[in-house]
N, CA, C and O atoms as a printed pandas DataFrame, in Angstrom:
     atom_number atom_name residue_name chain_id  residue_number  x_coord  y_coord  z_coord
0              1         N          MET        A               1   27.298  -80.551   -4.813
1              2        CA          MET        A               1   27.854  -79.749   -3.752
2              3         C          MET        A               1   26.743  -78.941   -3.100
3              4         O          MET        A               1   25.953  -78.300   -3.793
4              5         N          ALA        A               2   26.674  -78.965   -1.802
5              6        CA          ALA        A               2   25.607  -78.287   -1.066
6              7         C          ALA        A               2   25.888  -76.791   -1.008
7              8         O          ALA        A               2   27.034  -76.356   -0.895
8              9         N          LYS        A               3   24.817  -76.023   -1.088
9             10        CA          LYS        A               3   24.952  -74.572   -1.003
10            11         C          LYS        A               3   25.089  -74.142    0.441
11            12         O          LYS        A               3   24.466  -74.710    1.339
12            13         N          ASN        A               4   25.894  -73.158    0.646
13            14        CA          ASN        A               4   26.082  -72.595    1.979
14            15         C          ASN        A               4   24.938  -71.628    2.251
15            16         O          ASN        A               4   24.695  -70.733    1.440
16            17         N          ASN        A               5   24.246  -71.774    3.336
17            18        CA          ASN        A               5   23.105  -70.938    3.668
18            19         C          ASN        A               5   23.483  -69.702    4.477
19            20         O          ASN        A               5   22.627  -69.093    5.120
20            21         N          SER        A               6   24.737  -69.337    4.449
21            22        CA          SER        A               6   25.118  -68.150    5.213
22            23         C          SER        A               6   24.526  -66.915    4.548
23            24         O          SER        A               6   24.464  -66.816    3.322
24            25         N          HIS        A               7   24.100  -65.989    5.372
25            26        CA          HIS        A               7   23.507  -64.759    4.878
26            27         C          HIS        A               7   24.543  -63.640    4.899
27            28         O          HIS        A               7   25.382  -63.558    5.797
28            29         N          VAL        A               8   24.461  -62.797    3.904
29            30        CA          VAL        A               8   25.354  -61.646    3.873
30            31         C          VAL        A               8   24.884  -60.672    4.941
31            32         O          VAL        A               8   23.717  -60.284    4.980
32            33         N          GLN        A               9   25.801  -60.292    5.794
33            34        CA          GLN        A               9   25.456  -59.326    6.834
34            35         C          GLN        A               9   26.017  -57.973    6.428
35            36         O          GLN        A               9   27.100  -57.870    5.853
36            37         N          GLY        A              10   25.269  -56.974    6.734
37            38        CA          GLY        A              10   25.724  -55.641    6.389
38            39         C          GLY        A              10   24.728  -54.597    6.842
39            40         O          GLY        A              10   23.864  -54.850    7.682
40            41         N          ILE        A              11   24.867  -53.446    6.278
41            42        CA          ILE        A              11   24.037  -52.305    6.644
42            43         C          ILE        A              11   23.058  -52.043    5.504
43            44         O          ILE        A              11   23.459  -51.906    4.349
44            45         N          ALA        A              12   21.780  -51.976    5.839
45            46        CA          ALA        A              12   20.747  -51.720    4.833
46            47         C          ALA        A              12   20.653  -50.218    4.577
47            48         O          ALA        A              12   20.562  -49.414    5.505
48            49         N          VAL        A              13   20.677  -49.864    3.293
49            50        CA          VAL        A              13   20.537  -48.463    2.903
50            51         C          VAL        A              13   19.531  -48.359    1.757
51            52         O          VAL        A              13   19.310  -49.312    1.010
52            53         N          GLN        A              14   18.938  -47.189    1.645
53            54        CA          GLN        A              14   18.004  -46.916    0.551
54            55         C          GLN        A              14   18.675  -45.945   -0.425
55            56         O          GLN        A              14   19.124  -44.864   -0.048
56            57         N          ILE        A              15   18.726  -46.367   -1.687
57            58        CA          ILE        A              15   19.247  -45.489   -2.740
58            59         C          ILE        A              15   18.240  -45.504   -3.881
59            60         O          ILE        A              15   17.997  -46.532   -4.513
60            61         N          PHE        A              16   17.671  -44.350   -4.121
61            62        CA          PHE        A              16   16.708  -44.163   -5.200
62            63         C          PHE        A              16   15.581  -45.198   -5.141
63            64         O          PHE        A              16   15.190  -45.792   -6.146
64            65         N          GLY        A              17   15.081  -45.384   -3.925
65            66        CA          GLY        A              17   13.925  -46.269   -3.731
66            67         C          GLY        A              17   14.259  -47.746   -3.661
67            68         O          GLY        A              17   13.355  -48.564   -3.484
68            69         N          GLU        A              18   15.488  -48.108   -3.788
69            70        CA          GLU        A              18   15.896  -49.511   -3.717
70            71         C          GLU        A              18   16.707  -49.730   -2.443
71            72         O          GLU        A              18   17.480  -48.870   -2.022
72            73         N          GLU        A              19   16.513  -50.905   -1.840
73            74        CA          GLU        A              19   17.284  -51.221   -0.643
74            75         C          GLU        A              19   18.497  -52.051   -1.031
75            76         O          GLU        A              19   18.413  -52.987   -1.826
76            77         N          TYR        A              20   19.629  -51.678   -0.441
77            78        CA          TYR        A              20   20.878  -52.394   -0.675
78            79         C          TYR        A              20   21.487  -52.756    0.674
79            80         O          TYR        A              20   21.405  -51.992    1.636
80            81         N          LEU        A              21   22.097  -53.933    0.723
81            82        CA          LEU        A              21   22.795  -54.381    1.911
82            83         C          LEU        A              21   24.291  -54.210    1.645
83            84         O          LEU        A              21   24.855  -54.852    0.758
84            85         N          ILE        A              22   24.919  -53.336    2.424
85            86        CA          ILE        A              22   26.334  -53.009    2.222
86            87         C          ILE        A              22   27.155  -53.634    3.338
87            88         O          ILE        A              22   26.891  -53.415    4.520
88            89         N          ALA        A              23   28.158  -54.417    2.945
89            90        CA          ALA        A              23   29.033  -55.075    3.919
90            91         C          ALA        A              23   30.114  -54.083    4.355
91            92         O          ALA        A              23   31.134  -53.904    3.690
92            93         N          GLU        A              24   29.851  -53.455    5.484
93            94        CA          GLU        A              24   30.777  -52.443    6.035
94            95         C          GLU        A              24   30.470  -52.323    7.513
95            96         O          GLU        A              24   29.316  -52.437    7.928
96            97         N          SER        A              25   31.497  -52.095    8.302
97            98        CA          SER        A              25   31.286  -52.011    9.754
98            99         C          SER        A              25   30.898  -50.606   10.216
99           100         O          SER        A              25   30.314  -50.450   11.288
100          101         N          ASP        A              26   31.212  -49.594    9.429
101          102        CA          ASP        A              26   30.939  -48.206    9.820
102          103         C          ASP        A              26   29.587  -47.752    9.251
103          104         O          ASP        A              26   29.503  -47.297    8.111
104          105         N          ALA        A              27   28.543  -47.884   10.060
105          106        CA          ALA        A              27   27.180  -47.579    9.616
106          107         C          ALA        A              27   27.008  -46.109    9.249
107          108         O          ALA        A              27   26.327  -45.787    8.276
108          109         N          VAL        A              28   27.613  -45.227   10.016
109          110        CA          VAL        A              28   27.475  -43.788    9.747
110          111         C          VAL        A              28   28.078  -43.451    8.392
111          112         O          VAL        A              28   27.488  -42.709    7.607
112          113         N          LYS        A              29   29.238  -43.992    8.127
113          114        CA          LYS        A              29   29.912  -43.753    6.843
114          115         C          LYS        A              29   29.064  -44.274    5.680
115          116         O          LYS        A              29   28.879  -43.580    4.680
116          117         N          VAL        A              30   28.552  -45.496    5.817
117          118        CA          VAL        A              30   27.739  -46.094    4.759
118          119         C          VAL        A              30   26.477  -45.273    4.511
119          120         O          VAL        A              30   26.099  -45.050    3.361
120          121         N          GLN        A              31   25.823  -44.822    5.580
121          122        CA          GLN        A              31   24.610  -44.015    5.432
122          123         C          GLN        A              31   24.917  -42.690    4.717
123          124         O          GLN        A              31   24.150  -42.244    3.863
124          125         N          LYS        A              32   26.039  -42.077    5.076
125          126        CA          LYS        A              32   26.418  -40.809    4.425
126          127         C          LYS        A              32   26.654  -41.006    2.934
127          128         O          LYS        A              32   26.191  -40.216    2.111
128          129         N          ILE        A              33   27.377  -42.064    2.596
129          130        CA          ILE        A              33   27.670  -42.342    1.188
130          131         C          ILE        A              33   26.384  -42.647    0.427
131          132         O          ILE        A              33   26.159  -42.121   -0.663
132          133         N          ALA        A              34   25.552  -43.493    1.004
133          134        CA          ALA        A              34   24.290  -43.859    0.351
134          135         C          ALA        A              34   23.408  -42.628    0.148
135          136         O          ALA        A              34   22.789  -42.461   -0.903
136          137         N          SER        A              35   23.360  -41.786    1.148
137          138        CA          SER        A              35   22.570  -40.562    1.055
138          139         C          SER        A              35   23.091  -39.662   -0.061
139          140         O          SER        A              35   22.308  -39.060   -0.796
140          141         N          TYR        A              36   24.399  -39.574   -0.184
141          142        CA          TYR        A              36   25.004  -38.739   -1.218
142          143         C          TYR        A              36   24.705  -39.288   -2.613
143          144         O          TYR        A              36   24.357  -38.537   -3.524
144          145         N          VAL        A              37   24.844  -40.595   -2.768
145          146        CA          VAL        A              37   24.538  -41.227   -4.062
146          147         C          VAL        A              37   23.057  -41.034   -4.400
147          148         O          VAL        A              37   22.717  -40.706   -5.537
148          149         N          ASP        A              38   22.189  -41.234   -3.427
149          150        CA          ASP        A              38   20.756  -41.031   -3.623
150          151         C          ASP        A              38   20.465  -39.595   -4.054
151          152         O          ASP        A              38   19.682  -39.356   -4.974
152          153         N          GLU        A              39   21.102  -38.649   -3.380
153          154        CA          GLU        A              39   20.923  -37.225   -3.711
154          155         C          GLU        A              39   21.346  -36.939   -5.149
155          156         O          GLU        A              39   20.645  -36.232   -5.874
156          157         N          LYS        A              40   22.480  -37.480   -5.561
157          158        CA          LYS        A              40   22.966  -37.253   -6.936
158          159         C          LYS        A              40   22.019  -37.876   -7.958
159          160         O          LYS        A              40   21.734  -37.272   -8.992
160          161         N          MET        A              41   21.535  -39.073   -7.672
161          162        CA          MET        A              41   20.622  -39.716   -8.610
162          163         C          MET        A              41   19.326  -38.918   -8.735
163          164         O          MET        A              41   18.802  -38.753   -9.836
164          165         N          ARG        A              42   18.814  -38.427   -7.619
165          166        CA          ARG        A              42   17.571  -37.630   -7.652
166          167         C          ARG        A              42   17.794  -36.289   -8.352
167          168         O          ARG        A              42   16.923  -35.797   -9.070
168          169         N          GLU        A              43   18.955  -35.717   -8.133
169          170        CA          GLU        A              43   19.303  -34.452   -8.789
170          171         C          GLU        A              43   19.325  -34.628  -10.311
171          172         O          GLU        A              43   18.762  -33.813  -11.042
172          173         N          ILE        A              44   19.968  -35.680  -10.777
173          174        CA          ILE        A              44   20.048  -35.953  -12.222
174          175         C          ILE        A              44   18.671  -36.293  -12.771
175          176         O          ILE        A              44   18.312  -35.846  -13.861
176          177         N          ASP        A              45   17.899  -37.075  -12.034
177          178        CA          ASP        A              45   16.549  -37.436  -12.460
178          179         C          ASP        A              45   15.684  -36.184  -12.612
179          180         O          ASP        A              45   14.887  -36.080  -13.545
180          181         N          GLY        A              46   15.848  -35.244  -11.693
181          182        CA          GLY        A              46   15.068  -34.013  -11.747
182          183         C          GLY        A              46   15.461  -33.096  -12.901
183          184         O          GLY        A              46   14.666  -32.255  -13.320
184          185         N          GLN        A              47   16.666  -33.248  -13.414
185          186        CA          GLN        A              47   17.145  -32.404  -14.517
186          187         C          GLN        A              47   16.694  -32.909  -15.886
187          188         O          GLN        A              47   16.817  -32.192  -16.879
188          189         N          HIS        A              48   16.179  -34.126  -15.947
189          190        CA          HIS        A              48   15.786  -34.712  -17.226
190          191         C          HIS        A              48   14.298  -35.027  -17.223
191          192         O          HIS        A              48   13.823  -35.795  -16.386
192          193         N          PRO        A              49   13.567  -34.439  -18.149
193          194        CA          PRO        A              49   12.146  -34.758  -18.231
194          195         C          PRO        A              49   11.960  -36.197  -18.719
195          196         O          PRO        A              49   12.746  -36.700  -19.522
196          197         N          GLY        A              50   10.938  -36.827  -18.236
197          198        CA          GLY        A              50   10.688  -38.218  -18.633
198          199         C          GLY        A              50   11.421  -39.178  -17.712
199          200         O          GLY        A              50   12.180  -38.767  -16.834
200          201         N          ARG        A              51   11.186  -40.424  -17.922
201          202        CA          ARG        A              51   11.743  -41.469  -17.053
202          203         C          ARG        A              51   13.060  -41.977  -17.621
203          204         O          ARG        A              51   13.126  -42.433  -18.763
204          205         N          ILE        A              52   14.110  -41.893  -16.804
205          206        CA          ILE        A              52   15.410  -42.452  -17.175
206          207         C          ILE        A              52   15.560  -43.754  -16.382
207          208         O          ILE        A              52   15.280  -43.785  -15.184
208          209         N          PRO        A              53   15.994  -44.812  -17.038
209          210        CA          PRO        A              53   16.186  -46.074  -16.307
210          211         C          PRO        A              53   17.165  -45.886  -15.139
211          212         O          PRO        A              53   18.136  -45.135  -15.227
212          213         N          THR        A              54   16.873  -46.587  -14.059
213          214        CA          THR        A              54   17.680  -46.475  -12.851
214          215         C          THR        A              54   19.149  -46.788  -13.118
215          216         O          THR        A              54   20.038  -46.149  -12.554
216          217         N          SER        A              55   19.401  -47.768  -13.971
217          218        CA          SER        A              55   20.794  -48.133  -14.264
218          219         C          SER        A              55   21.533  -46.970  -14.930
219          220         O          SER        A              55   22.711  -46.741  -14.654
220          221         N          LYS        A              56   20.842  -46.239  -15.804
221          222        CA          LYS        A              56   21.475  -45.081  -16.446
222          223         C          LYS        A              56   21.674  -43.944  -15.445
223          224         O          LYS        A              56   22.696  -43.258  -15.473
224          225         N          LEU        A              57   20.703  -43.748  -14.571
225          226        CA          LEU        A              57   20.849  -42.734  -13.521
226          227         C          LEU        A              57   22.052  -43.059  -12.634
227          228         O          LEU        A              57   22.815  -42.173  -12.246
228          229         N          ALA        A              58   22.204  -44.349  -12.323
229          230        CA          ALA        A              58   23.324  -44.765  -11.480
230          231         C          ALA        A              58   24.655  -44.473  -12.166
231          232         O          ALA        A              58   25.599  -44.016  -11.522
232          233         N          VAL        A              59   24.732  -44.735  -13.471
233          234        CA          VAL        A              59   25.967  -44.456  -14.212
234          235         C          VAL        A              59   26.215  -42.952  -14.276
235          236         O          VAL        A              59   27.346  -42.505  -14.090
236          237         N          LEU        A              60   25.173  -42.171  -14.538
237          238        CA          LEU        A              60   25.337  -40.712  -14.588
238          239         C          LEU        A              60   25.740  -40.156  -13.221
239          240         O          LEU        A              60   26.554  -39.238  -13.133
240          241         N          ALA        A              61   25.165  -40.720  -12.162
241          242        CA          ALA        A              61   25.541  -40.297  -10.811
242          243         C          ALA        A              61   26.997  -40.668  -10.537
243          244         O          ALA        A              61   27.745  -39.876   -9.962
244          245         N          ALA        A              62   27.396  -41.861  -10.943
245          246        CA          ALA        A              62   28.786  -42.285  -10.756
246          247         C          ALA        A              62   29.735  -41.368  -11.514
247          248         O          ALA        A              62   30.794  -41.009  -10.998
248          249         N          MET        A              63   29.371  -40.986  -12.726
249          250        CA          MET        A              63   30.202  -40.071  -13.518
250          251         C          MET        A              63   30.291  -38.698  -12.850
251          252         O          MET        A              63   31.362  -38.092  -12.810
252          253         N          THR        A              64   29.177  -38.216  -12.334
253          254        CA          THR        A              64   29.157  -36.924  -11.653
254          255         C          THR        A              64   30.029  -36.956  -10.400
255          256         O          THR        A              64   30.807  -36.035  -10.151
256          257         N          ILE        A              65   29.893  -38.014   -9.623
257          258        CA          ILE        A              65   30.676  -38.157   -8.396
258          259         C          ILE        A              65   32.154  -38.322   -8.729
259          260         O          ILE        A              65   33.006  -37.757   -8.043
260          261         N          ALA        A              66   32.472  -39.088   -9.770
261          262        CA          ALA        A              66   33.866  -39.264  -10.181
262          263         C          ALA        A              66   34.459  -37.929  -10.641
263          264         O          ALA        A              66   35.620  -37.634  -10.356
264          265         N          ASP        A              67   33.667  -37.127  -11.348
265          266        CA          ASP        A              67   34.126  -35.805  -11.780
266          267         C          ASP        A              67   34.415  -34.917  -10.566
267          268         O          ASP        A              67   35.428  -34.218  -10.533
268          269         N          GLU        A              68   33.534  -34.947   -9.582
269          270        CA          GLU        A              68   33.755  -34.181   -8.349
270          271         C          GLU        A              68   35.040  -34.638   -7.655
271          272         O          GLU        A              68   35.818  -33.820   -7.166
272          273         N          LEU        A              69   35.247  -35.948   -7.619
273          274        CA          LEU        A              69   36.452  -36.497   -7.005
274          275         C          LEU        A              69   37.696  -36.016   -7.750
275          276         O          LEU        A              69   38.665  -35.589   -7.122
276          277         N          MET        A              70   37.676  -36.082   -9.073
277          278        CA          MET        A              70   38.824  -35.650   -9.869
278          279         C          MET        A              70   39.119  -34.164   -9.656
279          280         O          MET        A              70   40.281  -33.773   -9.551
280          281         N          GLN        A              71   38.085  -33.343   -9.594
281          282        CA          GLN        A              71   38.275  -31.910   -9.336
282          283         C          GLN        A              71   38.870  -31.691   -7.947
283          284         O          GLN        A              71   39.761  -30.861   -7.768
284          285         N          THR        A              72   38.375  -32.434   -6.978
285          286        CA          THR        A              72   38.877  -32.314   -5.608
286          287         C          THR        A              72   40.340  -32.742   -5.526
287          288         O          THR        A              72   41.146  -32.081   -4.870
288          289         N          LEU        A              73   40.686  -33.847   -6.191
289          290        CA          LEU        A              73   42.075  -34.310   -6.191
290          291         C          LEU        A              73   42.987  -33.301   -6.880
291          292         O          LEU        A              73   44.109  -33.060   -6.434
292          293         N          SER        A              74   42.503  -32.723   -7.955
293          294        CA          SER        A              74   43.283  -31.702   -8.667
294          295         C          SER        A              74   43.522  -30.490   -7.772
295          296         O          SER        A              74   44.634  -29.967   -7.709
296          297         N          GLU        A              75   42.485  -30.052   -7.088
297          298        CA          GLU        A              75   42.597  -28.920   -6.164
298          299         C          GLU        A              75   43.534  -29.264   -5.007
299          300         O          GLU        A              75   44.332  -28.432   -4.578
300          301         N          GLN        A              76   43.431  -30.485   -4.512
301          302        CA          GLN        A              76   44.310  -30.926   -3.421
302          303         C          GLN        A              76   45.769  -30.904   -3.885
303          304         O          GLN        A              76   46.647  -30.459   -3.145
304          305         N          ASN        A              77   46.031  -31.379   -5.098
305          306        CA          ASN        A              77   47.393  -31.352   -5.632
306          307         C          ASN        A              77   47.893  -29.923   -5.798
307          308         O          ASN        A              77   49.047  -29.625   -5.490
308          309         N          ARG        A              78   47.032  -29.046   -6.282
309          310        CA          ARG        A              78   47.407  -27.645   -6.454
310          311         C          ARG        A              78   47.747  -27.013   -5.103
311          312         O          ARG        A              78   48.734  -26.288   -4.979
312          313         N          LEU        A              79   46.922  -27.293   -4.095
313          314        CA          LEU        A              79   47.175  -26.757   -2.757
314          315         C          LEU        A              79   48.463  -27.329   -2.159
315          316         O          LEU        A              79   49.208  -26.609   -1.494
316          317         N          ALA        A              80   48.726  -28.607   -2.389
317          318        CA          ALA        A              80   49.954  -29.222   -1.886
318          319         C          ALA        A              80   51.179  -28.595   -2.549
319          320         O          ALA        A              80   52.190  -28.353   -1.890
320          321         N          GLU        A              81   51.087  -28.332   -3.858
321          322        CA          GLU        A              81   52.201  -27.682   -4.557
322          323         C          GLU        A              81   52.427  -26.267   -4.034
323          324         O          GLU        A              81   53.567  -25.853   -3.827
324          325         N          THR        A              82   51.348  -25.532   -3.822
325          326        CA          THR        A              82   51.458  -24.176   -3.284
326          327         C          THR        A              82   52.054  -24.203   -1.883
327          328         O          THR        A              82   52.899  -23.372   -1.552
328          329         N          ALA        A              83   51.623  -25.150   -1.061
329          330        CA          ALA        A              83   52.165  -25.270    0.291
330          331         C          ALA        A              83   53.652  -25.596    0.236
331          332         O          ALA        A              83   54.436  -25.053    1.014
332          333         N          GLN        A              84   54.042  -26.478   -0.675
333          334        CA          GLN        A              84   55.461  -26.835   -0.810
334          335         C          GLN        A              84   56.284  -25.629   -1.253
335          336         O          GLN        A              84   57.381  -25.405   -0.743
336          337         N          GLU        A              85   55.756  -24.850   -2.205
337          338        CA          GLU        A              85   56.450  -23.644   -2.660
338          339         C          GLU        A              85   56.581  -22.635   -1.518
339          340         O          GLU        A              85   57.638  -22.031   -1.337
340          341         N          ASN        A              86   55.515  -22.457   -0.757
341          342        CA          ASN        A              86   55.552  -21.531    0.383
342          343         C          ASN        A              86   56.541  -22.003    1.441
343          344         O          ASN        A              86   57.265  -21.197    2.026
344          345         N          LEU        A              87   56.569  -23.296    1.684
345          346        CA          LEU        A              87   57.513  -23.851    2.658
346          347         C          LEU        A              87   58.953  -23.622    2.193
347          348         O          LEU        A              87   59.822  -23.282    2.996
348          349         N          GLN        A              88   59.200  -23.809    0.902
349          350        CA          GLN        A              88   60.538  -23.586    0.357
350          351         C          GLN        A              88   60.951  -22.116    0.523
351          352         O          GLN        A              88   62.074  -21.826    0.934
352          353         N          ARG        A              89   60.033  -21.190    0.200
353          354        CA          ARG        A              89   60.340  -19.757    0.362
354          355         C          ARG        A              89   60.593  -19.415    1.823
355          356         O          ARG        A              89   61.517  -18.665    2.136
356          357         N          LEU        A              90   59.783  -19.958    2.710
357          358        CA          LEU        A              90   59.952  -19.708    4.137
358          359         C          LEU        A              90   61.297  -20.247    4.627
359          360         O          LEU        A              90   61.990  -19.587    5.401
360          361         N          THR        A              91   61.657  -21.430    4.179
361          362        CA          THR        A              91   62.941  -22.020    4.554
362          363         C          THR        A              91   64.088  -21.141    4.085
363          364         O          THR        A              91   65.053  -20.924    4.818
364          365         N          GLU        A              92   63.981  -20.633    2.856
365          366        CA          GLU        A              92   65.023  -19.746    2.332
366          367         C          GLU        A              92   65.114  -18.459    3.147
367          368         O          GLU        A              92   66.214  -17.981    3.426
368          369         N          LEU        A              93   63.974  -17.898    3.531
369          370        CA          LEU        A              93   63.978  -16.685    4.355
370          371         C          LEU        A              93   64.585  -16.940    5.729
371          372         O          LEU        A              93   65.370  -16.129    6.221
372          373         N          VAL        A              94   64.231  -18.051    6.346
373          374        CA          VAL        A              94   64.779  -18.391    7.662
374          375         C          VAL        A              94   66.291  -18.591    7.552
375          376         O          VAL        A              94   67.046  -18.114    8.399
376          377         N          ASP        A              95   66.726  -19.290    6.515
377          378        CA          ASP        A              95   68.160  -19.498    6.320
378          379         C          ASP        A              95   68.887  -18.173    6.120
379          380         O          ASP        A              95   69.970  -17.970    6.670
380          381         N          ALA        A              96   68.298  -17.272    5.336
381          382        CA          ALA        A              96   68.911  -15.963    5.101
382          383         C          ALA        A              96   68.994  -15.165    6.398
383          384         O          ALA        A              96   70.017  -14.537    6.671
384          385         N          ARG        A              97   67.944  -15.181    7.187
385          386        CA          ARG        A              97   67.949  -14.450    8.457
386          387         C          ARG        A              97   68.955  -15.057    9.430
387          388         O          ARG        A              97   69.664  -14.333   10.129
388          389         N          ALA        A              98   69.017  -16.371    9.473
389          390        CA          ALA        A              98   69.976  -17.040   10.358
390          391         C          ALA        A              98   71.399  -16.690    9.951
391          392         O          ALA        A              98   72.263  -16.482   10.803
392          393         N          SER        A              99   71.637  -16.626    8.652
393          394        CA          SER        A              99   72.962  -16.256    8.154
394          395         C          SER        A              99   73.302  -14.823    8.547
395          396         O          SER        A              99   74.434  -14.536    8.934
396          397         N          MET        A             100   72.322  -13.922    8.448
397          398        CA          MET        A             100   72.541  -12.518    8.836
398          399         C          MET        A             100   72.875  -12.426   10.324
399          400         O          MET        A             100   73.774  -11.680   10.712
400          401         N          VAL        A             101   72.171  -13.162   11.141
401          402        CA          VAL        A             101   72.411  -13.145   12.587
402          403         C          VAL        A             101   73.806  -13.692   12.883
403          404         O          VAL        A             101   74.542  -13.118   13.685
404          405         N          THR        A             102   74.163  -14.785   12.245
405          406        CA          THR        A             102   75.481  -15.380   12.452
406          407         C          THR        A             102   76.581  -14.396   12.058
407          408         O          THR        A             102   77.571  -14.244   12.774
408          409         N          GLU        A             103   76.405  -13.730   10.918
409          410        CA          GLU        A             103   77.398  -12.746   10.479
410          411         C          GLU        A             103   77.504  -11.596   11.477
411          412         O          GLU        A             103   78.605  -11.137   11.781
412          413         N          ARG        A             104   76.389  -11.143   11.974
413          414        CA          ARG        A             104   76.391  -10.031   12.936
414          415         C          ARG        A             104   77.057  -10.440   14.247
415          416         O          ARG        A             104   77.821   -9.667   14.824
416          417         N          VAL        A             105   76.773  -11.636   14.712
417          418        CA          VAL        A             105   77.404  -12.141   15.931
418          419         C          VAL        A             105   78.909  -12.212   15.721
419          420         O          VAL        A             105   79.681  -11.835   16.603
420          421         N          ASP        A             106   79.328  -12.696   14.552
421          422        CA          ASP        A             106   80.759  -12.762   14.253
422          423         C          ASP        A             106   81.383  -11.370   14.248
423          424         O          ASP        A             106   82.479  -11.178   14.773
424          425         N          GLU        A             107   80.687  -10.396   13.654
425          426        CA          GLU        A             107   81.195   -9.017   13.627
426          427         C          GLU        A             107   81.347   -8.472   15.042
427          428         O          GLU        A             107   82.362   -7.851   15.359
428          429         N          LEU        A             108   80.371   -8.692   15.878
429          430        CA          LEU        A             108   80.415   -8.178   17.247
430          431         C          LEU        A             108   81.456   -8.906   18.090
431          432         O          LEU        A             108   81.974   -8.351   19.059
432          433         N          SER        A             109   81.758  -10.132   17.728
433          434        CA          SER        A             109   82.734  -10.914   18.487
434          435         C          SER        A             109   84.168  -10.535   18.153
435          436         O          SER        A             109   85.066  -10.792   18.954
436          437         N          GLN        A             110   84.409   -9.933   16.997
437          438        CA          GLN        A             110   85.769   -9.596   16.578
438          439         C          GLN        A             110   86.489   -8.670   17.567
439          440         O          GLN        A             110   87.610   -8.998   17.956
440          441         N          PRO        A             111   85.924   -7.543   17.997
441          442        CA          PRO        A             111   86.640   -6.683   18.944
442          443         C          PRO        A             111   86.939   -7.392   20.265
443          444         O          PRO        A             111   88.004   -7.181   20.845
444          445         N          ARG        A             112   86.045   -8.207   20.736
445          446        CA          ARG        A             112   86.265   -8.931   21.989
446          447         C          ARG        A             112   87.420   -9.908   21.840
447          448         O          ARG        A             112   88.239  -10.044   22.749
448          449         N          ARG        A             113   87.491  -10.588   20.706
449          450        CA          ARG        A             113   88.575  -11.530   20.482
450          451         C          ARG        A             113   89.913  -10.794   20.464
451          452         O          ARG        A             113   90.881  -11.239   21.081
452          453         N          ARG        A             114   89.963   -9.670   19.757
453          454        CA          ARG        A             114   91.211   -8.895   19.710
454          455         C          ARG        A             114   91.600   -8.415   21.099
455          456         O          ARG        A             114   92.773   -8.448   21.473
456          457         N          TRP        A             115   90.610   -7.969   21.858
457          458        CA          TRP        A             115   90.865   -7.466   23.197
458          459         C          TRP        A             115   91.442   -8.578   24.062
459          460         O          TRP        A             115   92.392   -8.359   24.813
460          461         N          ARG        A             116   90.861   -9.780   23.954
461          462        CA          ARG        A             116   91.355  -10.904   24.740
462          463         C          ARG        A             116   92.756  -11.321   24.286
463          464         O          ARG        A             116   93.623  -11.627   25.105
464          465         N          GLU        A             117   92.957  -11.328   22.971
465          466        CA          GLU        A             117   94.259  -11.729   22.445
466          467         C          GLU        A             117   95.344  -10.729   22.825
467          468         O          GLU        A             117   96.462  -11.128   23.153
468          469         N          GLU        A             118   95.036   -9.454   22.786
469          470        CA          GLU        A             118   96.022   -8.420   23.086
470          471         C          GLU        A             118   96.197   -8.226   24.587
471          472         O          GLU        A             118   97.201   -7.664   25.023
472          473         N          GLY        A             119   95.286   -8.658   25.337
473          474        CA          GLY        A             119   95.336   -8.484   26.777
474          475         C          GLY        A             119   94.647   -7.197   27.163
475          476         O          GLY        A             119   94.360   -6.351   26.315
476          477         N          GLU        A             120   94.391   -7.057   28.418
477          478        CA          GLU        A             120   93.695   -5.884   28.934
478          479         C          GLU        A             120   94.592   -4.662   28.755
479          480         O          GLU        A             120   95.769   -4.703   29.112
480          481         N          PRO        A             121   94.053   -3.583   28.210
481          482        CA          PRO        A             121   94.894   -2.396   28.019
482          483         C          PRO        A             121   95.346   -1.833   29.371
483          484         O          PRO        A             121   94.592   -1.811   30.343
484          485         N          GLN        A             122   96.602   -1.381   29.394
485          486        CA          GLN        A             122   97.168   -0.795   30.608
486          487         C          GLN        A             122   96.778    0.674   30.673
487          488         O          GLN        A             122   96.931    1.417   29.703
488          489         N          LEU        A             123   96.287    1.066   31.796
489          490        CA          LEU        A             123   95.918    2.466   31.995
490          491         C          LEU        A             123   97.139    3.246   32.435
491          492         O          LEU        A             123   97.911    2.789   33.277
492          493         N          ASP        A             124   97.303    4.382   31.881
493          494        CA          ASP        A             124   98.375    5.273   32.288
494          495         C          ASP        A             124   97.844    6.092   33.444
495          496         O          ASP        A             124   97.064    7.022   33.243
496          497         N          HIS        A             125   98.264    5.750   34.667
497          498        CA          HIS        A             125   97.707    6.400   35.868
498          499         C          HIS        A             125   98.071    7.874   35.899
499          500         O          HIS        A             125   97.292    8.681   36.408
500          501         N          ALA        A             126   99.192    8.240   35.387
501          502        CA          ALA        A             126   99.614    9.639   35.382
502          503         C          ALA        A             126   98.735   10.445   34.467
503          504         O          ALA        A             126   98.401   11.589   34.777
504          505         N          ALA        A             127   98.347    9.862   33.322
505          506        CA          ALA        A             127   97.532   10.593   32.364
506          507         C          ALA        A             127   96.092   10.655   32.825
507          508         O          ALA        A             127   95.340   11.540   32.417
508          509         N          ALA        A             128   95.710    9.721   33.671
509          510        CA          ALA        A             128   94.325    9.676   34.113
510          511         C          ALA        A             128   94.045   10.744   35.156
511          512         O          ALA        A             128   92.881   11.075   35.382
512          513         N          LYS        A             129   95.085   11.307   35.813
513          514        CA          LYS        A             129   94.890   12.308   36.857
514          515         C          LYS        A             129   94.682   13.630   36.323
515          516         O          LYS        A             129   94.502   14.582   37.082
């Protein structure tokens, strides 16, 4: 069977001195990610005296980035729960205020209803003089 000579097309990035071809259409996104991974690998390399194999640095960087992701997701969940609780309290307050307004409107409407039902009061013209 003949080999296909097609070349992988992608975006070239440098991570820790090595070039990688990443198959992605968004070059800016790929560069940002590669830069971040490179930064983490260099940060970890700088924290350890002596030479650490690149493969181990990559795993440590992946673990560090995964930990950051997990913390971010946890914080996002906490914020979503707080927002939901605040929304629930706000909804309860709005409902309570709407109920108060409705009750007040009903109270104010009672005399008008009685007045309409009883008819317009007759004025005693003799007493008015």
